[in-house]
C-alpha positions as CSV (number, residue, x, y, z in Angstrom):
1,M,44.1,141.0,63.0
2,N,47.4,139.6,63.3
3,F,48.8,136.3,62.0
4,K,48.5,134.4,65.5
5,E,44.9,135.7,65.7
6,E,43.9,134.5,62.3
7,S,45.6,131.1,62.8
8,R,43.7,130.6,66.1
9,L,40.4,131.4,64.3
10,R,41.2,129.2,61.6
11,Y,41.8,126.1,63.7
12,N,39.0,127.0,66.1
13,E,36.7,126.7,63.3
14,R,38.0,123.2,62.2
15,I,39.1,121.4,65.4
16,V,36.6,120.9,68.0
17,R,36.2,119.0,71.4
18,D,33.0,117.2,72.2
19,P,32.8,114.9,75.3
20,Q,30.3,112.8,73.1
21,I,32.8,112.4,70.3
22,C,36.0,110.3,70.8
23,A,35.9,110.8,74.6
24,G,36.5,114.5,74.2
25,Q,39.8,114.4,72.4
26,P,40.2,117.1,69.7
27,V,38.7,116.0,66.6
28,F,38.2,117.7,63.1
29,N,34.7,119.3,62.8
30,G,32.3,117.0,61.4
31,T,34.6,113.9,61.6
32,R,35.9,111.5,64.2
33,V,39.5,111.9,63.0
34,I,41.5,112.8,66.0
35,L,44.0,115.8,65.8
36,R,46.7,113.6,67.3
37,T,46.6,111.2,64.6
38,V,47.1,113.8,61.9
39,L,49.9,115.3,63.8
40,A,51.7,112.1,64.2
41,S,51.3,111.5,60.5
42,L,52.8,114.7,59.8
43,A,55.9,114.1,62.1
44,D,56.2,110.7,60.4
45,G,56.7,112.6,57.2
46,D,53.4,112.0,55.5
47,S,52.4,114.8,52.8
48,I,49.1,116.4,53.0
49,E,47.9,114.4,49.9
50,E,49.0,111.1,51.8
51,I,47.0,112.2,54.9
52,L,43.9,113.1,52.7
53,E,44.0,109.8,51.1
54,A,44.1,108.0,54.3
55,F,41.3,110.2,55.7
56,P,39.0,111.2,53.0
57,T,36.6,112.9,55.3
58,L,39.3,115.8,55.9
59,K,40.3,118.7,53.7
60,A,43.7,120.3,53.3
61,E,42.6,123.1,55.3
62,D,42.1,120.6,58.2
63,V,45.7,119.5,57.9
64,R,46.8,123.1,57.9
65,A,44.7,123.8,60.9
66,A,46.3,121.0,62.6
67,I,49.7,122.6,62.1
68,A,48.3,126.1,63.1
69,F,47.0,124.4,66.3
70,A,50.4,122.8,67.2
71,A,52.5,125.8,66.3
72,P,52.0,127.9,69.4
73,S,52.3,124.9,71.7
74,A,55.7,124.3,70.1
75,E,56.8,127.7,70.5
76,E,56.0,127.7,74.3
77,D,57.5,124.3,75.0
78,L,61.1,124.9,73.1
79,P,63.7,126.3,75.7
80,V,65.2,129.6,74.7
81,P,69.1,129.1,74.3
82,A,71.0,131.4,76.5
83,M,72.6,134.5,74.7
84,P,76.3,134.4,74.9
85,Q,77.9,137.3,76.7
86,I,79.8,139.6,74.5
87,R,82.5,141.9,76.1
């Protein structure tokens, strides 16, 4: 199993969508904490410890799963710079 597959398995176990919970937004399994909220906290510079303090139902593995979830989409969304022509 490669790193991408392992990361995907990790976040698929921790991040779920259920139409009955938070209108189907991705949340952490067993909580009502929305994935987007944790990603926004990370983007604002909050540490894992600060996030866990703000959301005591989460575990550090949940925050790492959020990062693993976001990483592939960032890879797909970023433009690839053109390579300079070398003659």
